[in-house]
Each structure stands twice: as C-alpha cells, then as structure tokens.
N, C-alpha and C positions, 0 to 999 in steps of 0.2 A: 569631695568633702574638703573643706579648707583644713590645712594643717596636716593632712595625711599624704603619705608617699613622697618622701623627701630624697630618695635615691633610686636611681635606675640602673639596675645591674642585670645583664642578660636579658633585657627586653621587659623586665618586670618593674613595676613601681613598688618600691619596698616601703615598709612602715618605718618612720624615723625612730631614733633612739628615745627622744622625748616622748613620742606617742606610745612606744612600748612601755615606758615607765607609767605613764598615765593609765594605760590599760591595766597594768599589774596593780596599781594603787587603787583601782576602782573609781577613778576620777571621770570616767565616761559614762554619762547617764542617759544619753539618747540612744534609743535602739538603733536607728539608722547609722549613727556614728560608730556604735559598737560593732555592728556587722562588718565594718571594713577591716579591722585588725583580725577579728575572729576568722573571717573567711580566708584572708591571706595566710594566717598562721597554718591553716589546714593544708595549704598547697606549697608552702615555702620552707624548706628545712633550714635555709640560711637565716631566715628571720625567726624561726623557732630557737636557733642557737643563740641569736642576739637576744631574744626575749629571755632565755634562761640566764644569760649573763646579767641582764637588766634586773631580774628577780634576785639574783645573788647579791648584786650591788645594793639594791634596796634593802634586803634583809640585813646585810652587813651594817648599813647605816642605822637601821632600827635597833639592832643588837647593841651597837656602840652607844646609842642614846640611852637605852634601858641600863645597861651595865655601867655606864658612866654616871647614872643618876641624873641625866639631863631631863628626863621625863617628869621630874618632881618639881613642884613650884615652891 
C-alpha cells in the first residue's frame, strides 16, 4: 500500500505517525487500506503505544478547537 510503513524497527515495517492519525480520524475508507494498520496494531505493541499518543494529540486539538470557540463560524 502506498503511504504505509514508513519506519523499519526490529525487522517490522511500522505504520507512520501520519497514517496512525488518518486511521484514528476515520480518513481511510478503502477496506484493503484499512486492513494494513488494523492488522499491524494487533501484533505490534510499539505502534499501539504510538497510536494512543496520536489519539491523545488529536483529542487535545479537538478540545482546544471546541473550548476556544474556533468551531463556530
């Protein structure tokens, strides 16, 4: 899949931070593309930790937008 696996650690091709954010935001709509991070996250504790950090970062940005009133036009 283009765009997937931008880091090789311990012989694994890991999911990039950008792709973890896309996954969490629901920006992946093709089933074949969606299977890549889902399968990898089942077997890779390091990427699960990075995915959780990505979720925290995205949630913090969302909260700042809402609390700051930046979601109103």
